[in-house]
N, C-alpha and C positions, 0 to 999 in steps of 0.2 A: 739200283746197283749199277756202278760204272763199268761198262764192258768195252770201252775204247781206251786205247793207249795214246797218250799225248806224244807226238813225234819229237817235239823240242826237248821235253824232259828225258825221253829215251835216248836221244842223241847224246845228251850231256852225260848220262849214266854209262853209255857204251864207249864213249871216247876215252875214258879212263882205262879201259881194258884193251883198247886197240894196240897201243905200243907194246904191251907185254905179249899180246897174241902174235904180232908181227915178229917180235924177237924170237919167240918160241918156234914159230914156223921157219924162220930163216935158219936157226940153229939146228932144227931137227930134220928139215926137208919135208915136213909134214904140212898138211892143210889143217889149220887151227880154226875151230868154230867157238864162238862165245854166244851162248844163248842168254836170253833175258827178254826184257820188254821190247828190245830191238835186237835182232840177231846179226852178228858180224861174222863173216868167214874170210880168212886170208891165207895166202900161200907165202906170205912174207913180203910180197911185192904188190899184188893186186888185192883189193878189198871189195867185197860185195856184201851188201846188207839187205835184210828183209824186215819188214815191219808188219808182221801179222801176229795174230794171237789176242788173248784177253788176259787181264791181270790174274784171274783166278787159276790160270794154267800153272802158276807158280806154287799153288797149294795142292796139286794132285800128284806130285812126284812122278812126272812122266819122263824123266831123264833116260831111262832104259829104253822106253819105247821110241823116243826120237832118235836115240843113238843107233838103234837097230834099223830104223827107217834110213838114216844117213848111210849106214853100212850097206843096205840094199841098193841105194841109189849109186854109191861109189862102185859097188860090184858090177853094175850095169855100165857105167861110164868111168872106168878106172883112170883113163888118160885125161879126164876132165873132172877130177875130184873136187876142185874148188866149186865149180858150178853145181855138181851133184850134191854137195853138202848144203849149199844155200837153197837149192831146190827142195831138198828134204825138209829143211827147217821151215821153209815158206809153206809147203803143203800141210805140214803138221799144224802150223799156226792157222791156216785157213780152216782146217778141220776143227780146231779149237773155237774159232769164231762161230762157225756153223753149229757146233755142239752147245755153245753158250746160249744160243737163241732160245732153246727150250729147257735149259738146265735150271734147277732150283738151288743148286749148291755144288760143292766139289764132287761128291759121289756121282750125282747125275751127269755132271760135266764129263767125268772120266768115261762113263758109258757112251754118252752122246758123241764125244770126241772120236772114239773108236768106231761108232756107227757112221759118223760123218766121213772119216778117213776111208772107210770101206766104200762109201757111195760117191766119192768124188768123181767128176768128169771134167773134160777139158773146159766146157763152158763155165762151170762153177769156179774152177781155179782162175780163169781169166777174169771173171767178175770180181772176185775178192782179193786177188793177189796184189800185194803192195811191196814194192822194193824201193830202195833209194839208191840212186846212182852215186858212184864214187865221187863224181864231180861235185855234187851237192854236199856230201859229207866233208870232202877235202877243202872246198871253198870257204867253209866256216872255220877250219882249224889249221890248214896247212897252205903253203904258198904254191906247191906244185900239184897239178891235177892229173891223175892217171885217167885213161880212157877206158870205157866199158863198151862192149857190144851189147846191144839191146834187142836183138832178134830172138823171138820165142820159138823154141822147138820142143817137141814132146818125145819122150821115150815111153812106150807103152809096154807093159809086161802082161802077157795073157796067161793066166793060170786056169786051166780047164777051159771053160767057155766064158769066164769073167775077165774082161779087160780091166786093168788097174793102171792109173797114171803112175809111172815110176820116176819121172823126172821132168822138171820144168827147167829147161836149159836157157841160159842167156846166150 
């Protein structure tokens, strides 16, 4: 069972949606996320992408879950909605990768993903987190290259006595 996503193929699939996402973000003033084999988030100017997850995640209809996670991250960091959205997508993808390690199919992946999401910690996220810098994306398709900050910071939410990573911020 293929559990890895090819970066080159993902990049080509996602570039088609990028311009539409940028236009929508510019017209609406919203941050727009395009999920798929490679996730892209844009505010119409800046673009950040994440490259986590496994192909089977597309078969478990997890859109509501990842949308709720994005909403939670943005609620914690409303002035950094772009970074919060890509952080949520990344962490959800990491949880999917971890969940796939012991999954036998889509049903067990769904359960394992939720269990993995609940058990994430800083070390695990840093070990599995993959993002692409805008420079890499743009150097292949565009002539101008925006800059990204690549310092990692964490926002931790503590619910009761259980800390939970709520954001991986660039």
